[in-house]
All heavy atoms as TSV, in Angstrom:
chain	resi	resn	atom	element	x	y	z
A	1	MET	N	N	173.736	210.390	151.180
A	1	MET	CA	C	172.473	210.916	151.668
A	1	MET	C	C	171.784	209.963	152.614
A	1	MET	O	O	171.274	210.332	153.623
A	1	MET	CB	C	171.594	211.210	150.416
A	1	MET	CG	C	170.249	211.876	150.787
A	1	MET	SD	S	170.535	213.522	151.396
A	1	MET	CE	C	169.061	214.261	150.863
A	2	ILE	N	N	171.758	208.655	152.219
A	2	ILE	CA	C	171.149	207.670	153.071
A	2	ILE	C	C	171.857	207.529	154.408
A	2	ILE	O	O	171.212	207.417	155.461
A	2	ILE	CB	C	171.120	206.290	152.360
A	2	ILE	CG1	C	170.123	206.380	151.169
A	2	ILE	CG2	C	170.680	205.164	153.272
A	2	ILE	CD1	C	170.070	205.181	150.270
A	3	ASP	N	N	173.158	207.633	154.379
A	3	ASP	CA	C	173.941	207.580	155.654
A	3	ASP	C	C	173.501	208.710	156.584
A	3	ASP	O	O	173.398	208.496	157.789
A	3	ASP	CB	C	175.409	207.647	155.402
A	3	ASP	CG	C	175.968	206.350	154.850
A	3	ASP	OD1	O	175.354	205.259	155.103
A	3	ASP	OD2	O	176.981	206.354	154.160
A	4	MET	N	N	173.240	209.848	156.042
A	4	MET	CA	C	172.852	211.006	156.871
A	4	MET	C	C	171.441	210.743	157.498
A	4	MET	O	O	171.235	211.100	158.603
A	4	MET	CB	C	172.816	212.292	156.044
A	4	MET	CG	C	174.157	212.806	155.690
A	4	MET	SD	S	174.138	214.290	154.683
A	4	MET	CE	C	173.279	215.398	155.753
A	5	LEU	N	N	170.568	210.141	156.737
A	5	LEU	CA	C	169.256	209.833	157.227
A	5	LEU	C	C	169.271	208.716	158.299
A	5	LEU	O	O	168.451	208.762	159.271
A	5	LEU	CB	C	168.319	209.368	156.088
A	5	LEU	CG	C	167.982	210.439	155.035
A	5	LEU	CD1	C	167.260	209.827	153.893
A	5	LEU	CD2	C	167.200	211.581	155.698
A	6	LEU	N	N	170.190	207.826	158.180
A	6	LEU	CA	C	170.311	206.728	159.163
A	6	LEU	C	C	171.085	207.048	160.396
A	6	LEU	O	O	171.014	206.358	161.399
A	6	LEU	CB	C	170.906	205.491	158.478
A	6	LEU	CG	C	170.054	204.823	157.415
A	6	LEU	CD1	C	170.877	203.708	156.768
A	6	LEU	CD2	C	168.751	204.306	157.964
A	7	MET	N	N	171.767	208.178	160.400
A	7	MET	CA	C	172.595	208.581	161.522
A	7	MET	C	C	171.867	208.617	162.881
A	7	MET	O	O	172.323	208.067	163.842
A	7	MET	CB	C	173.339	209.902	161.237
A	7	MET	CG	C	174.452	210.194	162.229
A	7	MET	SD	S	175.340	211.698	161.852
A	7	MET	CE	C	175.823	211.463	160.209
A	8	PRO	N	N	170.686	209.300	162.962
A	8	PRO	CA	C	169.982	209.268	164.239
A	8	PRO	C	C	169.583	207.910	164.750
A	8	PRO	O	O	169.621	207.602	165.919
A	8	PRO	CB	C	168.741	210.089	163.943
A	8	PRO	CG	C	169.048	210.913	162.749
A	8	PRO	CD	C	170.026	210.082	161.934
A	9	LEU	N	N	169.301	206.985	163.808
A	9	LEU	CA	C	168.962	205.617	164.185
A	9	LEU	C	C	170.162	204.942	164.755
A	9	LEU	O	O	170.080	204.218	165.737
A	9	LEU	CB	C	168.380	204.876	163.016
A	9	LEU	CG	C	167.062	205.332	162.540
A	9	LEU	CD1	C	166.656	204.522	161.199
A	9	LEU	CD2	C	165.960	205.193	163.547
A	10	ARG	N	N	171.303	205.137	164.154
A	10	ARG	CA	C	172.505	204.477	164.669
A	10	ARG	C	C	172.863	205.040	166.028
A	10	ARG	O	O	173.340	204.281	166.904
A	10	ARG	CB	C	173.674	204.701	163.654
A	10	ARG	CG	C	173.464	203.907	162.417
A	10	ARG	CD	C	174.662	204.022	161.485
A	10	ARG	NE	N	174.400	203.422	160.194
A	10	ARG	CZ	C	174.521	203.972	159.036
A	10	ARG	NH1	N	174.935	205.212	158.939
A	10	ARG	NH2	N	174.211	203.281	157.916
A	11	GLU	N	N	172.728	206.350	166.221
A	11	GLU	CA	C	173.019	206.893	167.488
A	11	GLU	C	C	172.070	206.399	168.582
A	11	GLU	O	O	172.465	206.119	169.705
A	11	GLU	CB	C	172.939	208.424	167.409
A	11	GLU	CG	C	174.026	209.078	166.648
A	11	GLU	CD	C	173.815	210.535	166.390
A	11	GLU	OE1	O	172.836	211.106	166.898
A	11	GLU	OE2	O	174.638	211.140	165.667
A	12	ALA	N	N	170.832	206.210	168.260
A	12	ALA	CA	C	169.815	205.642	169.172
A	12	ALA	C	C	170.196	204.202	169.569
A	12	ALA	O	O	170.054	203.862	170.699
A	12	ALA	CB	C	168.421	205.721	168.586
A	13	GLU	N	N	170.676	203.451	168.641
A	13	GLU	CA	C	171.020	202.062	168.916
A	13	GLU	C	C	172.169	202.008	169.877
A	13	GLU	O	O	172.176	201.161	170.802
A	13	GLU	CB	C	171.437	201.339	167.589
A	13	GLU	CG	C	170.294	200.978	166.717
A	13	GLU	CD	C	170.741	200.355	165.385
A	13	GLU	OE1	O	171.977	200.143	165.214
A	13	GLU	OE2	O	169.847	200.109	164.571
A	14	THR	N	N	173.163	202.893	169.753
A	14	THR	CA	C	174.243	202.862	170.680
A	14	THR	C	C	173.804	203.354	172.071
A	14	THR	O	O	174.347	202.902	173.072
A	14	THR	CB	C	175.421	203.718	170.197
A	14	THR	OG1	O	175.027	205.046	170.022
A	14	THR	CG2	C	176.028	203.161	168.924
A	15	THR	N	N	172.842	204.240	172.117
A	15	THR	CA	C	172.351	204.729	173.358
A	15	THR	C	C	171.544	203.661	174.102
A	15	THR	O	O	171.491	203.605	175.320
A	15	THR	CB	C	171.422	205.975	173.139
A	15	THR	OG1	O	172.150	206.917	172.404
A	15	THR	CG2	C	170.942	206.552	174.420
A	16	LEU	N	N	170.964	202.717	173.340
A	16	LEU	CA	C	170.194	201.631	174.013
A	16	LEU	C	C	171.056	200.776	174.898
A	16	LEU	O	O	170.606	200.171	175.820
A	16	LEU	CB	C	169.492	200.779	172.932
A	16	LEU	CG	C	168.410	201.456	172.121
A	16	LEU	CD1	C	167.843	200.503	171.119
A	16	LEU	CD2	C	167.315	202.035	172.996
A	17	ASP	N	N	172.330	200.692	174.596
A	17	ASP	CA	C	173.245	199.893	175.422
A	17	ASP	C	C	173.668	200.625	176.684
A	17	ASP	O	O	174.232	200.011	177.580
A	17	ASP	CB	C	174.506	199.561	174.606
A	17	ASP	CG	C	174.182	198.663	173.419
A	17	ASP	OD1	O	173.176	197.925	173.488
A	17	ASP	OD2	O	174.948	198.686	172.431
A	18	ARG	N	N	173.429	201.902	176.758
A	18	ARG	CA	C	173.804	202.679	177.981
A	18	ARG	C	C	172.797	202.492	179.038
A	18	ARG	O	O	171.646	202.033	178.815
A	18	ARG	CB	C	173.960	204.160	177.577
A	18	ARG	CG	C	175.033	204.389	176.631
A	18	ARG	CD	C	175.154	205.874	176.353
A	18	ARG	NE	N	176.013	206.065	175.183
A	18	ARG	CZ	C	175.975	207.134	174.389
A	18	ARG	NH1	N	175.067	208.084	174.634
A	18	ARG	NH2	N	176.788	207.221	173.369
A	19	VAL	N	N	173.098	202.927	180.249
A	19	VAL	CA	C	172.176	202.888	181.374
A	19	VAL	C	C	171.927	204.292	181.848
A	19	VAL	O	O	172.633	205.206	181.522
A	19	VAL	CB	C	172.760	202.010	182.509
A	19	VAL	CG1	C	172.893	200.575	182.071
A	19	VAL	CG2	C	174.107	202.513	182.974
A	20	GLY	N	N	170.952	204.424	182.659
A	20	GLY	CA	C	170.583	205.705	183.231
A	20	GLY	C	C	169.315	206.251	182.669
A	20	GLY	O	O	168.722	205.704	181.778
A	21	PRO	N	N	168.852	207.362	183.279
A	21	PRO	CA	C	167.542	207.932	182.900
A	21	PRO	C	C	167.476	208.356	181.452
A	21	PRO	O	O	166.446	208.105	180.806
A	21	PRO	CB	C	167.426	209.106	183.829
A	21	PRO	CG	C	168.364	208.915	184.909
A	21	PRO	CD	C	169.460	208.018	184.410
A	22	GLU	N	N	168.516	208.931	180.905
A	22	GLU	CA	C	168.442	209.388	179.494
A	22	GLU	C	C	168.324	208.213	178.574
A	22	GLU	O	O	167.510	208.227	177.632
A	22	GLU	CB	C	169.702	210.238	179.177
A	22	GLU	CG	C	169.643	210.858	177.833
A	22	GLU	CD	C	168.508	211.886	177.650
A	22	GLU	OE1	O	168.105	212.479	178.627
A	22	GLU	OE2	O	168.010	212.037	176.496
A	23	ALA	N	N	169.102	207.146	178.831
A	23	ALA	CA	C	169.025	205.962	177.986
A	23	ALA	C	C	167.657	205.295	178.076
A	23	ALA	O	O	167.044	204.863	177.114
A	23	ALA	CB	C	170.134	204.986	178.366
A	24	MET	N	N	167.149	205.249	179.285
A	24	MET	CA	C	165.811	204.606	179.464
A	24	MET	C	C	164.713	205.446	178.820
A	24	MET	O	O	163.770	204.910	178.254
A	24	MET	CB	C	165.502	204.482	180.989
A	24	MET	CG	C	164.174	203.768	181.229
A	24	MET	SD	S	164.105	202.096	180.638
A	24	MET	CE	C	164.934	201.256	181.966
A	25	TYR	N	N	164.844	206.766	178.851
A	25	TYR	CA	C	163.890	207.648	178.160
A	25	TYR	C	C	163.899	207.373	176.675
A	25	TYR	O	O	162.854	207.263	176.015
A	25	TYR	CB	C	164.225	209.128	178.472
A	25	TYR	CG	C	163.323	210.124	177.785
A	25	TYR	CD1	C	162.045	210.312	178.221
A	25	TYR	CD2	C	163.793	210.860	176.728
A	25	TYR	CE1	C	161.206	211.249	177.628
A	25	TYR	CE2	C	162.972	211.734	176.088
A	25	TYR	CZ	C	161.727	211.933	176.539
A	25	TYR	OH	O	160.887	212.861	175.915
A	26	ILE	N	N	165.092	207.223	176.093
A	26	ILE	CA	C	165.204	206.958	174.684
A	26	ILE	C	C	164.657	205.572	174.351
A	26	ILE	O	O	163.939	205.440	173.332
A	26	ILE	CB	C	166.688	207.073	174.252
A	26	ILE	CG1	C	167.091	208.538	174.308
A	26	ILE	CG2	C	166.877	206.545	172.818
A	26	ILE	CD1	C	168.551	208.785	174.184
A	27	ARG	N	N	164.934	204.562	175.188
A	27	ARG	CA	C	164.371	203.240	175.000
A	27	ARG	C	C	162.867	203.272	175.051
A	27	ARG	O	O	162.164	202.633	174.262
A	27	ARG	CB	C	164.942	202.254	176.043
A	27	ARG	CG	C	166.368	201.937	175.819
A	27	ARG	CD	C	166.927	200.996	176.923
A	27	ARG	NE	N	166.125	199.736	176.909
A	27	ARG	CZ	C	166.001	198.991	177.958
A	27	ARG	NH1	N	166.504	199.344	179.136
A	27	ARG	NH2	N	165.300	197.892	177.874
A	28	ALA	N	N	162.318	204.022	176.021
A	28	ALA	CA	C	160.854	204.118	176.127
A	28	ALA	C	C	160.258	204.767	174.883
A	28	ALA	O	O	159.220	204.291	174.391
A	28	ALA	CB	C	160.470	204.908	177.388
A	29	GLN	N	N	160.849	205.845	174.444
A	29	GLN	CA	C	160.328	206.490	173.199
A	29	GLN	C	C	160.371	205.564	172.054
A	29	GLN	O	O	159.389	205.498	171.267
A	29	GLN	CB	C	161.191	207.732	172.897
A	29	GLN	CG	C	160.931	208.877	173.760
A	29	GLN	CD	C	161.718	210.106	173.282
A	29	GLN	OE1	O	162.899	210.020	172.980
A	29	GLN	NE2	N	161.048	211.232	173.264
A	30	ALA	N	N	161.433	204.786	171.891
A	30	ALA	CA	C	161.565	203.819	170.781
A	30	ALA	C	C	160.492	202.797	170.906
A	30	ALA	O	O	159.855	202.439	169.855
A	30	ALA	CB	C	162.989	203.240	170.761
A	31	PHE	N	N	160.292	202.244	172.072
A	31	PHE	CA	C	159.248	201.228	172.277
A	31	PHE	C	C	157.834	201.750	171.939
A	31	PHE	O	O	157.055	201.109	171.243
A	31	PHE	CB	C	159.269	200.689	173.663
A	31	PHE	CG	C	158.313	199.579	173.917
A	31	PHE	CD1	C	158.641	198.281	173.606
A	31	PHE	CD2	C	157.027	199.807	174.408
A	31	PHE	CE1	C	157.735	197.243	173.817
A	31	PHE	CE2	C	156.114	198.796	174.594
A	31	PHE	CZ	C	156.476	197.479	174.286
A	32	ILE	N	N	157.566	202.916	172.391
A	32	ILE	CA	C	156.264	203.569	172.124
A	32	ILE	C	C	156.062	203.753	170.634
A	32	ILE	O	O	154.994	203.488	170.093
A	32	ILE	CB	C	156.123	204.879	172.915
A	32	ILE	CG1	C	156.051	204.584	174.411
A	32	ILE	CG2	C	154.894	205.684	172.433
A	32	ILE	CD1	C	156.234	205.785	175.330
A	33	ARG	N	N	157.109	204.314	169.973
A	33	ARG	CA	C	157.009	204.488	168.502
A	33	ARG	C	C	156.710	203.196	167.763
A	33	ARG	O	O	155.927	203.145	166.862
A	33	ARG	CB	C	158.261	205.151	167.955
A	33	ARG	CG	C	158.218	206.656	168.053
A	33	ARG	CD	C	159.354	207.279	167.183
A	33	ARG	NE	N	160.680	206.812	167.539
A	33	ARG	CZ	C	161.430	207.339	168.499
A	33	ARG	NH1	N	160.991	208.425	169.141
A	33	ARG	NH2	N	162.622	206.888	168.714
A	34	GLU	N	N	157.442	202.139	168.209
A	34	GLU	CA	C	157.248	200.826	167.551
A	34	GLU	C	C	155.855	200.259	167.738
A	34	GLU	O	O	155.370	199.478	166.898
A	34	GLU	CB	C	158.274	199.825	168.100
A	34	GLU	CG	C	159.679	200.060	167.653
A	34	GLU	CD	C	160.632	199.045	168.303
A	34	GLU	OE1	O	160.213	197.950	168.676
A	34	GLU	OE2	O	161.827	199.399	168.394
A	35	HIS	N	N	155.225	200.571	168.879
A	35	HIS	CA	C	153.934	199.985	169.214
A	35	HIS	C	C	152.790	200.957	169.247
A	35	HIS	O	O	151.700	200.678	169.751
A	35	HIS	CB	C	154.040	199.266	170.567
A	35	HIS	CG	C	155.037	198.189	170.604
A	35	HIS	ND1	N	156.402	198.356	170.904
A	35	HIS	CD2	C	154.919	196.837	170.330
A	35	HIS	CE1	C	157.011	197.206	170.794
A	35	HIS	NE2	N	156.148	196.283	170.464
A	36	LEU	N	N	153.009	202.126	168.625
A	36	LEU	CA	C	151.985	203.211	168.668
A	36	LEU	C	C	150.589	202.773	168.109
A	36	LEU	O	O	149.609	203.168	168.611
A	36	LEU	CB	C	152.495	204.418	167.910
A	36	LEU	CG	C	151.871	205.723	168.265
A	36	LEU	CD1	C	151.922	206.033	169.724
A	36	LEU	CD2	C	152.553	206.840	167.517
A	37	ARG	N	N	150.580	201.904	167.081
A	37	ARG	CA	C	149.338	201.484	166.499
A	37	ARG	C	C	148.686	200.351	167.270
A	37	ARG	O	O	147.542	199.974	166.906
A	37	ARG	CB	C	149.541	201.087	165.064
A	37	ARG	CG	C	149.943	202.226	164.179
A	37	ARG	CD	C	150.159	201.815	162.797
A	37	ARG	NE	N	150.545	202.927	161.966
A	37	ARG	CZ	C	149.818	203.482	160.997
A	37	ARG	NH1	N	148.636	203.084	160.780
A	37	ARG	NH2	N	150.311	204.497	160.344
A	38	ASP	N	N	149.334	199.831	168.295
A	38	ASP	CA	C	148.806	198.762	169.094
A	38	ASP	C	C	147.718	199.272	170.038
A	38	ASP	O	O	148.021	200.068	170.945
A	38	ASP	CB	C	149.894	198.076	169.872
A	38	ASP	CG	C	149.422	196.923	170.722
A	38	ASP	OD1	O	148.221	196.642	170.763
A	38	ASP	OD2	O	150.288	196.347	171.429
A	39	PRO	N	N	146.442	198.902	169.866
A	39	PRO	CA	C	145.366	199.407	170.744
A	39	PRO	C	C	145.556	198.971	172.185
A	39	PRO	O	O	144.972	199.551	173.074
A	39	PRO	CB	C	144.116	198.851	170.083
A	39	PRO	CG	C	144.504	197.723	169.260
A	39	PRO	CD	C	145.931	197.972	168.846
A	40	GLU	N	N	146.349	197.937	172.364
A	40	GLU	CA	C	146.579	197.412	173.750
A	40	GLU	C	C	147.787	198.122	174.466
A	40	GLU	O	O	148.080	197.764	175.581
A	40	GLU	CB	C	146.831	195.887	173.701
A	40	GLU	CG	C	145.703	195.113	173.096
A	40	GLU	CD	C	144.406	195.162	173.907
A	40	GLU	OE1	O	144.502	195.069	175.180
A	40	GLU	OE2	O	143.340	195.320	173.332
A	41	LEU	N	N	148.421	199.051	173.788
A	41	LEU	CA	C	149.585	199.730	174.352
A	41	LEU	C	C	149.153	200.405	175.665
A	41	LEU	O	O	148.236	201.195	175.668
A	41	LEU	CB	C	150.178	200.736	173.357
A	41	LEU	CG	C	151.405	201.468	173.829
A	41	LEU	CD1	C	152.579	200.484	174.097
A	41	LEU	CD2	C	151.828	202.471	172.818
A	42	SER	N	N	149.896	200.148	176.688
A	42	SER	CA	C	149.628	200.733	177.971
A	42	SER	C	C	150.898	200.937	178.723
A	42	SER	O	O	151.975	200.388	178.384
A	42	SER	CB	C	148.649	199.838	178.841
A	42	SER	OG	O	149.387	198.654	179.158
A	43	ILE	N	N	150.834	201.699	179.792
A	43	ILE	CA	C	152.048	201.931	180.629
A	43	ILE	C	C	152.475	200.610	181.288
A	43	ILE	O	O	153.674	200.375	181.447
A	43	ILE	CB	C	151.813	203.067	181.656
A	43	ILE	CG1	C	153.128	203.413	182.303
A	43	ILE	CG2	C	150.758	202.615	182.669
A	43	ILE	CD1	C	153.136	204.678	183.053
A	44	ASP	N	N	151.507	199.739	181.571
A	44	ASP	CA	C	151.914	198.419	182.090
A	44	ASP	C	C	152.747	197.645	181.073
A	44	ASP	O	O	153.750	197.066	181.442
A	44	ASP	CB	C	150.607	197.597	182.448
A	44	ASP	CG	C	149.886	198.172	183.624
A	44	ASP	OD1	O	150.517	198.544	184.611
A	44	ASP	OD2	O	148.661	198.222	183.562
A	45	GLN	N	N	152.340	197.674	179.812
A	45	GLN	CA	C	153.052	196.978	178.809
A	45	GLN	C	C	154.449	197.574	178.574
A	45	GLN	O	O	155.417	196.881	178.431
A	45	GLN	CB	C	152.251	197.010	177.479
A	45	GLN	CG	C	152.895	196.245	176.333
A	45	GLN	CD	C	152.073	196.327	175.043
A	45	GLN	OE1	O	151.181	197.222	174.916
A	45	GLN	NE2	N	152.381	195.537	174.100
A	46	ILE	N	N	154.517	198.853	178.621
A	46	ILE	CA	C	155.834	199.547	178.424
A	46	ILE	C	C	156.760	199.224	179.610
A	46	ILE	O	O	157.934	198.905	179.416
A	46	ILE	CB	C	155.578	201.101	178.295
A	46	ILE	CG1	C	154.735	201.417	177.071
A	46	ILE	CG2	C	156.939	201.826	178.227
A	46	ILE	CD1	C	154.187	202.814	177.043
A	47	SER	N	N	156.266	199.381	180.807
A	47	SER	CA	C	157.132	199.115	181.988
A	47	SER	C	C	157.587	197.642	182.019
A	47	SER	O	O	158.708	197.372	182.379
A	47	SER	CB	C	156.433	199.459	183.293
A	47	SER	OG	O	155.303	198.634	183.528
A	48	THR	N	N	156.737	196.749	181.624
A	48	THR	CA	C	157.124	195.302	181.546
A	48	THR	C	C	158.233	195.125	180.524
A	48	THR	O	O	159.200	194.480	180.760
A	48	THR	CB	C	155.943	194.440	181.226
A	48	THR	OG1	O	154.938	194.576	182.275
A	48	THR	CG2	C	156.309	192.947	181.128
A	49	ALA	N	N	158.047	195.655	179.345
A	49	ALA	CA	C	158.999	195.535	178.262
A	49	ALA	C	C	160.370	196.138	178.574
A	49	ALA	O	O	161.413	195.584	178.264
A	49	ALA	CB	C	158.478	196.122	176.991
A	50	LEU	N	N	160.349	197.242	179.325
A	50	LEU	CA	C	161.600	197.949	179.647
A	50	LEU	C	C	162.123	197.540	180.989
A	50	LEU	O	O	163.189	198.017	181.469
A	50	LEU	CB	C	161.382	199.453	179.636
A	50	LEU	CG	C	160.963	199.986	178.288
A	50	LEU	CD1	C	160.672	201.501	178.377
A	50	LEU	CD2	C	161.983	199.722	177.218
A	51	GLN	N	N	161.383	196.638	181.690
A	51	GLN	CA	C	161.780	196.124	183.017
A	51	GLN	C	C	162.062	197.238	184.011
A	51	GLN	O	O	163.083	197.350	184.601
A	51	GLN	CB	C	163.026	195.239	182.879
A	51	GLN	CG	C	162.758	194.026	182.001
A	51	GLN	CD	C	163.993	193.136	181.832
A	51	GLN	OE1	O	165.134	193.573	182.097
A	51	GLN	NE2	N	163.776	191.935	181.445
A	52	CYS	N	N	161.043	198.133	184.098
A	52	CYS	CA	C	161.093	199.202	185.081
A	52	CYS	C	C	159.720	199.416	185.671
A	52	CYS	O	O	158.762	198.835	185.132
A	52	CYS	CB	C	161.648	200.451	184.480
A	52	CYS	SG	S	160.560	201.245	183.271
A	53	THR	N	N	159.596	200.252	186.631
A	53	THR	CA	C	158.303	200.495	187.277
A	53	THR	C	C	157.518	201.580	186.450
A	53	THR	O	O	158.119	202.362	185.796
A	53	THR	CB	C	158.434	200.951	188.734
A	53	THR	OG1	O	159.103	202.201	188.760
A	53	THR	CG2	C	159.198	199.884	189.538
A	54	LYS	N	N	156.208	201.559	186.668
A	54	LYS	CA	C	155.413	202.579	186.045
A	54	LYS	C	C	155.756	203.968	186.645
A	54	LYS	O	O	155.822	204.979	185.938
A	54	LYS	CB	C	153.943	202.294	186.244
A	54	LYS	CG	C	153.452	201.065	185.574
A	54	LYS	CD	C	151.960	200.882	185.711
A	54	LYS	CE	C	151.691	200.342	187.120
A	54	LYS	NZ	N	150.237	199.940	187.290
A	55	ARG	N	N	156.054	203.974	187.896
A	55	ARG	CA	C	156.428	205.218	188.567
A	55	ARG	C	C	157.671	205.851	187.906
A	55	ARG	O	O	157.779	207.041	187.737
A	55	ARG	CB	C	156.598	204.989	190.057
A	55	ARG	CG	C	156.996	206.222	190.854
A	55	ARG	CD	C	157.042	205.877	192.356
A	55	ARG	NE	N	157.484	206.960	193.133
A	55	ARG	CZ	C	156.686	207.826	193.743
A	55	ARG	NH1	N	155.415	207.676	193.688
A	55	ARG	NH2	N	157.150	208.800	194.466
A	56	TYR	N	N	158.645	204.955	187.644
A	56	TYR	CA	C	159.893	205.406	187.009
A	56	TYR	C	C	159.623	206.004	185.639
A	56	TYR	O	O	160.170	207.045	185.283
A	56	TYR	CB	C	160.877	204.271	186.923
A	56	TYR	CG	C	162.253	204.674	186.434
A	56	TYR	CD1	C	163.090	205.468	187.221
A	56	TYR	CD2	C	162.739	204.223	185.196
A	56	TYR	CE1	C	164.332	205.824	186.764
A	56	TYR	CE2	C	163.972	204.575	184.769
A	56	TYR	CZ	C	164.797	205.405	185.531
A	56	TYR	OH	O	166.023	205.770	185.100
A	57	LEU	N	N	158.785	205.346	184.887
A	57	LEU	CA	C	158.377	205.865	183.566
A	57	LEU	C	C	157.735	207.272	183.685
A	57	LEU	O	O	158.023	208.169	182.947
A	57	LEU	CB	C	157.447	204.935	182.808
A	57	LEU	CG	C	158.091	203.698	182.180
A	57	LEU	CD1	C	156.986	202.758	181.667
A	57	LEU	CD2	C	159.070	204.075	181.116
A	58	HIS	N	N	156.782	207.374	184.619
A	58	HIS	CA	C	156.171	208.686	184.872
A	58	HIS	C	C	157.225	209.743	185.167
A	58	HIS	O	O	157.159	210.866	184.661
A	58	HIS	CB	C	155.181	208.612	186.029
A	58	HIS	CG	C	153.870	208.015	185.668
A	58	HIS	ND1	N	152.982	208.635	184.803
A	58	HIS	CD2	C	153.311	206.841	185.974
A	58	HIS	CE1	C	151.913	207.897	184.692
A	58	HIS	NE2	N	152.085	206.786	185.390
A	59	MET	N	N	158.191	209.385	186.036
A	59	MET	CA	C	159.233	210.332	186.412
A	59	MET	C	C	160.078	210.743	185.104
A	59	MET	O	O	160.361	211.903	184.944
A	59	MET	CB	C	160.163	209.780	187.412
A	59	MET	CG	C	161.228	210.692	187.875
A	59	MET	SD	S	162.799	209.930	188.340
A	59	MET	CE	C	163.223	208.944	186.920
A	60	LEU	N	N	160.424	209.764	184.308
A	60	LEU	CA	C	161.209	210.063	183.129
A	60	LEU	C	C	160.529	211.071	182.195
A	60	LEU	O	O	161.159	212.022	181.691
A	60	LEU	CB	C	161.475	208.763	182.292
A	60	LEU	CG	C	162.433	207.782	182.881
A	60	LEU	CD1	C	162.468	206.540	182.011
A	60	LEU	CD2	C	163.787	208.322	182.981
A	61	PHE	N	N	159.221	210.911	182.039
A	61	PHE	CA	C	158.543	211.762	181.060
A	61	PHE	C	C	158.126	213.100	181.739
A	61	PHE	O	O	158.079	214.128	181.077
A	61	PHE	CB	C	157.331	211.069	180.488
A	61	PHE	CG	C	157.721	210.080	179.396
A	61	PHE	CD1	C	158.097	208.787	179.699
A	61	PHE	CD2	C	157.744	210.462	178.072
A	61	PHE	CE1	C	158.485	207.884	178.732
A	61	PHE	CE2	C	158.109	209.587	177.038
A	61	PHE	CZ	C	158.514	208.340	177.404
A	62	SER	N	N	157.790	213.055	183.030
A	62	SER	CA	C	157.407	214.310	183.708
A	62	SER	C	C	158.651	215.275	183.854
A	62	SER	O	O	158.480	216.478	183.806
A	62	SER	CB	C	156.767	214.053	185.040
A	62	SER	OG	O	157.703	213.517	185.939
A	63	ASP	N	N	159.833	214.708	183.998
A	63	ASP	CA	C	161.056	215.500	184.085
A	63	ASP	C	C	161.295	216.268	182.773
A	63	ASP	O	O	161.986	217.276	182.736
A	63	ASP	CB	C	162.268	214.660	184.393
A	63	ASP	CG	C	162.323	214.195	185.854
A	63	ASP	OD1	O	161.533	214.668	186.612
A	63	ASP	OD2	O	163.195	213.359	186.152
A	64	ARG	N	N	160.701	215.814	181.690
A	64	ARG	CA	C	160.895	216.444	180.391
A	64	ARG	C	C	159.675	217.201	179.937
A	64	ARG	O	O	159.534	217.588	178.795
A	64	ARG	CB	C	161.270	215.386	179.313
A	64	ARG	CG	C	162.652	214.892	179.544
A	64	ARG	CD	C	162.889	213.581	178.860
A	64	ARG	NE	N	164.246	213.090	179.055
A	64	ARG	CZ	C	164.702	212.524	180.107
A	64	ARG	NH1	N	163.920	212.305	181.124
A	64	ARG	NH2	N	165.981	212.100	180.208
A	65	GLY	N	N	158.717	217.369	180.818
A	65	GLY	CA	C	157.510	218.148	180.524
A	65	GLY	C	C	156.471	217.352	179.702
A	65	GLY	O	O	155.555	217.918	179.170
A	66	SER	N	N	156.622	216.007	179.718
A	66	SER	CA	C	155.649	215.161	178.990
A	66	SER	C	C	154.807	214.439	180.032
A	66	SER	O	O	155.324	213.653	180.784
A	66	SER	CB	C	156.347	214.101	178.131
A	66	SER	OG	O	157.184	214.729	177.209
A	67	PRO	N	N	153.505	214.747	180.140
A	67	PRO	CA	C	152.662	214.094	181.211
A	67	PRO	C	C	152.459	212.617	180.957
A	67	PRO	O	O	152.614	212.055	179.928
A	67	PRO	CB	C	151.373	214.824	181.106
A	67	PRO	CG	C	151.373	215.538	179.771
A	67	PRO	CD	C	152.790	215.631	179.297
């Protein structure tokens, strides 16, 4: 049962090693989830952590219908 619950986490970890928009989108989601309670969380902080531009982050989320 525990293995079934951990499966999505393991899949996400392997995706973090990949490159491209889908992998970056997953990395961004993971970073946001980890820092959601941080009142200082901003797009600047996210883009710095993921080493990408703010414009690229906007594109990643707008392509999926997330403003």
